[in-house]
C-alpha positions in Angstrom: -6.1 14.8 2.7 -2.7 13.5 3.6 0.4 14.6 1.7 2.5 12.2 -0.4 6.1 13.2 -0.9 8.4 12.1 -3.8 11.9 11.0 -3.2 14.9 12.7 -4.9 17.8 12.5 -2.5 20.8 10.4 -3.6 22.6 8.4 -0.9 24.5 5.2 -0.8 24.9 3.0 2.3 24.4 -0.7 2.6 22.9 -3.0 5.2 21.2 -6.4 4.5 17.6 -7.2 3.5 15.1 -10.1 2.5 11.6 -11.4 1.3 8.8 -14.1 0.7 6.4 -15.2 -2.0 3.9 -13.1 -4.0 0.8 -11.9 -2.1 -2.2 -9.6 -2.4 -1.8 -5.8 -1.9 -1.1 -4.1 0.4 2.1 -6.1 1.2 2.7 -5.1 4.8 6.4 -5.2 5.7 5.6 -4.5 9.3 2.5 -3.3 11.2 4.7 -2.0 14.0 2.5 -3.5 16.7 3.4 -5.9 19.5 6.6 -5.7 21.6 8.4 -4.2 23.2 10.9 -5.5 20.7 13.9 -3.3 21.3 17.7 -3.5 21.0 19.1 -1.1 23.7 22.5 0.2 24.3 24.0 2.5 27.0 27.6 3.7 26.7 29.0 5.4 29.8 31.6 8.2 29.4 35.1 6.7 29.1 33.9 3.4 27.5 35.3 2.4 24.1 33.2 3.2 21.0 31.6 2.2 18.7 29.5 -0.4 20.5 26.7 -2.5 19.0 23.8 -4.4 20.4 21.2 -6.6 18.7 18.1 -8.6 19.5 15.7 -10.9 17.5 12.0 -11.2 18.1 9.4 -13.5 16.6 6.3 -11.5 15.4 3.6 -12.6 12.9 2.8 -9.1 11.8 6.2 -8.6 10.3 7.1 -9.9 6.9 9.0 -13.2 7.3 7.7 -13.6 10.9 10.7 -12.0 12.7 12.2 -8.7 13.5 16.0 -8.3 13.9 16.8 -5.0 15.7 20.3 -3.5 15.7 21.6 -0.4 17.4 25.1 1.2 17.2 26.5 3.9 19.4 29.5 6.0 18.3 29.9 8.1 21.5 28.7 7.9 25.1 24.9 8.0 25.2 21.6 6.0 25.3 20.4 4.3 22.2 17.4 2.2 21.2 16.1 0.6 18.0 13.0 -1.5 17.5 9.2 -1.5 18.1 7.7 -0.6 21.5 5.1 1.1 23.6 2.4 1.3 20.9 4.3 4.1 19.1 5.4 2.0 16.1 8.9 1.3 14.9 11.4 3.8 16.4 15.0 4.8 16.6 16.0 7.0 19.5 19.6 8.3 20.0 20.7 10.4 22.9 24.1 10.6 21.4 25.3 9.8 17.9 24.3 6.4 16.6 22.7 4.1 14.0 19.8 1.8 14.1 18.0 -0.7 12.0 15.1 -3.2 11.8 15.8 -6.1 9.4 13.3 -8.5 8.0 15.0 -11.7 6.7 12.7 -14.5 7.8 12.9 -16.6 11.0 16.5 -17.5 11.7 16.9 -16.5 15.3 19.9 -14.4 14.4 20.3 -10.7 13.9 22.8 -11.4 11.2 21.1 -11.3 7.8 20.1 -14.4 6.1 20.7 -13.7 2.4 17.7 -15.9 1.3 15.6 -15.5 4.4 12.4 -14.2 2.7 12.5 -16.8 0.0 12.2 -14.5 -3.0 9.3 -12.1 -2.0 7.6 -10.6 -5.1 7.0 -6.9 -4.3 5.5 -6.3 -7.7 2.9 -9.2 -7.5 1.7 -8.4 -11.0 1.3 -4.6 -10.3 2.4 -2.3 -13.1 3.5 0.5 -10.8 3.8 -0.6 -7.1 4.6 2.1 -4.5 6.4 2.1 -1.2 4.3 3.7 1.5 5.6 5.0 4.8 4.0 7.0 7.7 6.7 8.5 9.9 7.6 11.3 12.4 11.0 12.9 13.0 12.2 15.5 15.5 15.0 16.9 13.3 14.7 18.7 9.8 17.6 16.7 8.3 16.4 13.2 9.3 16.3 10.6 6.6 14.7 7.2 6.6 16.3 4.6 4.4 14.6 1.5 3.2 16.6 -1.2 1.5 15.4 -4.1 -0.6 17.9 -6.8 -1.3 17.9 -9.6 -3.8 21.4 -10.5 -2.6 24.0 -8.7 -0.5 25.5 -7.2 -3.7 22.2 -6.6 -5.5 19.9 -4.1 -3.8 17.8 -0.9 -4.0 17.9 2.0 -1.6 14.9 4.4 -1.0 16.1 7.4 1.0 13.1 9.4 2.4 13.8 12.9 3.8 11.4 13.3 6.7 9.6 16.5 7.7 10.4 17.7 11.2 7.8 17.8 14.0 4.9 16.2 12.2 3.6 12.8 11.3 3.4 12.5 7.5 2.6 10.0 4.8 5.3 9.4 2.2 5.1 7.4 -1.0 7.6 6.6 -3.8 7.3 4.3 -6.8 9.3 1.1 -6.4 10.8 1.6 -9.8 12.3 5.0 -8.7 14.8 4.1 -6.0 17.3 6.7 -4.8 20.1 4.3 -5.8 20.6 0.9 -7.3 23.6 -1.5 -6.6 24.2 -4.5 -8.8 21.1 -6.1 -10.5 18.3 -6.3 -7.9 15.0 -7.8 -8.9 11.8 -6.5 -7.2 10.1 -9.8 -7.9 12.8 -11.6 -6.0 13.5 -9.8 -2.7 15.2 -11.8 0.1 15.8 -9.2 2.8 14.2 -5.8 3.7 15.5 -3.3 6.2 14.7 0.1 7.7 17.9 2.0 8.6 18.4 5.3 10.3 21.8 7.1 10.5 21.9 9.4 13.5 25.7 9.9 13.5 25.4 13.5 12.5 23.0 14.3 15.4 23.4 14.5 19.1 19.8 13.7 19.6 17.4 12.1 17.2 14.0 10.4 17.5 12.2 8.8 14.5 8.9 7.0 14.7 7.5 4.8 11.9 3.8 3.8 11.9 3.4 2.2 8.5 5.7 0.5 6.0 4.1 -1.4 3.1 4.0 -1.8 -0.6 0.7 -1.0 -2.4 -0.6 -1.1 -6.0 -2.2 2.2 -7.2 -3.7 0.6 -10.3 -4.5 2.2 -13.7 -8.3 2.4 -13.8 -10.4 3.5 -16.7 -13.6 5.5 -16.6 -17.1 4.4 -17.6 -16.6 6.7 -20.6 -13.6 4.6 -21.7 -15.6 1.4 -21.5 -18.3 2.9 -23.7 -16.0 4.1 -26.4 -14.0 2.3 -29.2 -11.0 1.8 -27.0 -13.1 0.1 -24.4 -14.7 -2.0 -27.1 -11.3 -3.1 -28.3 -10.2 -4.0 -24.8 -13.4 -6.0 -24.1 -12.9 -7.9 -27.4 -9.3 -8.6 -26.3 -10.5 -10.0 -23.0 -13.1 -12.1 -24.6 -10.6 -13.5 -27.0 -8.4 -14.3 -24.0 -11.1 -16.4 -22.4 -12.6 -13.9 -20.0 -16.4 -14.2 -19.7 -17.0 -10.5 -19.7 -20.8 -10.5 -20.3 -21.3 -13.3 -17.7 -19.3 -11.3 -15.1 -21.3 -8.1 -15.8 -24.6 -9.9 -15.9 -24.1 -11.2 -12.4 -23.8 -7.8 -10.8 -27.6 -7.0 -10.4 -27.1 -4.0 -12.8 -30.2 -1.7 -13.2 -31.6 0.7 -15.8 -33.5 3.9 -15.4 -36.7 2.1 -14.5 -35.0 -0.1 -11.9 -35.2 -3.3 -14.0 -32.3 -5.8 -14.2 -30.2 -5.5 -17.4 -27.9 -7.9 -19.1 -25.6 -7.6 -22.1 -24.3 -9.7 -25.0 -22.7 -7.0 -27.1 -20.7 -3.8 -26.7 -23.3 -1.8 -28.4 -25.8 -2.6 -25.7 -23.3 -1.8 -23.0 -22.4 1.5 -24.7 -26.0 2.7 -25.0 -26.6 1.8 -21.3 -23.5 3.6 -20.0 -24.2 6.7 -22.0 -27.8 6.9 -20.7 -26.8 6.6 -17.1 -28.1 9.3 -14.8 -28.8 9.7 -11.1 -32.6 10.2 -11.3 -32.5 6.6 -10.2 -29.4 6.3 -8.1 -29.3 2.6 -8.6 -28.7 3.2 -12.4 -25.7 5.5 -11.8 -24.3 3.1 -9.2 -24.7 0.3 -11.7 -22.8 2.2 -14.3 -19.9 2.9 -12.0 -19.9 -0.7 -10.7 -19.8 -2.1 -14.3 -16.8 0.2 -15.0 -15.0 -1.0 -11.9 -15.7 -4.6 -12.6 -14.3 -4.2 -16.2 -11.2 -2.5 -14.7 -10.7 -5.6 -12.5 -11.3 -8.1 -15.3 -8.8 -6.1 -17.5 -6.2 -6.2 -14.7 -6.1 -2.4 -14.4 -7.1 -2.7 -10.7 -6.5 -5.3 -8.1 -9.5 -6.4 -5.9 -7.0 -6.2 -3.0 -6.3 -2.5 -3.5 -7.6 -0.5 -0.6 -9.7 2.6 -1.1 -10.2 5.1 1.7 -11.7 8.5 2.5 -13.6 10.4 5.2 -17.2 10.3 6.2 -18.2 6.7 5.7 -21.9 6.4 6.5 -22.0 2.6 6.9 -20.3 0.2 9.4 -19.0 -1.9 6.4 -16.7 1.0 5.5 -15.1 2.5 8.5 -11.8 3.8 7.3 -11.0 1.8 4.2 -12.4 -0.9 1.9 -10.8 -3.1 -0.7 -12.1 -3.0 -4.3 -13.3 -6.5 -3.9 -15.4 -5.7 -0.8 -16.7 -2.5 -2.5 -17.9 -4.5 -5.5 -19.6 -7.0 -3.2 -21.3 -4.1 -1.2 -22.6 -2.5 -4.4 -23.9 -5.8 -5.8 -25.8 -6.4 -2.6 -27.2 -2.8 -2.5 -28.5 -3.2 -6.1 -30.1 -6.6 -5.2 -31.8 -5.0 -2.2 -33.2 -2.0 -4.1 -33.1 -1.4 -7.9 -35.1 1.9 -7.9 -33.8 4.7 -5.6 -35.2 8.1 -6.7 -35.1 11.2 -4.5 -36.6 10.4 -1.1 -35.9 6.7 -1.2 -34.3 5.6 2.1 -31.6 3.6 0.3 -30.6 6.4 -2.0 -27.9 7.9 0.3 -26.0 4.7 0.7 -26.1 3.9 -3.0 -24.9 7.4 -3.7 -22.0 6.9 -1.3 -21.0 3.6 -3.0 -21.4 5.3 -6.4 -19.1 8.2 -5.3 -16.3 5.8 -4.1 -16.5 3.8 -7.3 -16.5 6.9 -9.4 -13.4 8.3 -7.6 -11.7 4.9 -8.1 -12.6 4.7 -11.8 -11.2 8.2 -12.3 -7.9 7.5 -10.6 -8.8 8.7 -7.1 -10.6 6.9 -4.2 -7.5 5.0 -3.2 -5.7 5.0 -6.6 -4.3 8.5 -6.2 -6.8 11.0 -4.9 -7.4 9.2 -1.6 -4.8 7.6 0.6 -3.9 3.9 0.7 -4.4 2.3 4.1 
């Protein structure tokens, strides 16, 4: 299991950052593929300092479609900032320097466009979105800084201290920045930037493999959906125009005997959920599937949220799967076989699907216990 680290350091230093319109999770800021897209700088001994170099590169895998790379050297040395050689985003300073990658839309200019991303909604309806980073550093005091700008005077800073010598996953809630300047709005971000300050180091290498925003969700268990709180939530959804029973009845849900079941009342649902057991694995899979579908209908979980974990037994699920695809897989598995007792050849796959759904419904499986991909 990868480790998630919280952010507590307080720092304040500004660059410039940008955004685009709302989208499904995860919101990938940059996949750090392609290239080489690098701004390089060599400062011989005796040359004046500081010196700056910049370069702009079109790339569809970066938010806004363009990477602006900037590197600054403050003493003689060799410097680079950008994306190259299949190692992700990087800053490399043989000397004291600074580097950044800025995402501010396609403008062909390394200078920041204050409206370049057009108002990217990083929350996209999520209650508690998180910033996710995978990174390596070769110095114990290295810090990765991510900026999110609504305007040049309204921005958020997320300062992430990096562990030395290892590649680690880091995550921080978007509503817990290291510092806030002005009145930034996470639903209206116009520039994003990744900045590294290497002025205090004679040598520093940092590699970044993942930078994205994800939605952990707030799922409820099948026990919740069978109790009075679940009953009240279902009534609220129905009053709001959600066809709860129609949605559930379309899932190929099964009972202990393997027969299809349908519901028109919460009492029916409650009795069925409480009776669920794994003697027929299709029954227990059905119960977890129903709970996940209710979580989606209630808005507790996004169908775009990614669940991941080790040991997937099916080609459909290699390293990660979205909630939407998992629901589709479970519905298909129940349609194919509604009675999977011990010894049934389809039991193992249904048990796998049940386990991932169960973990997700209990706040793991991609919503906390597993990693986001």
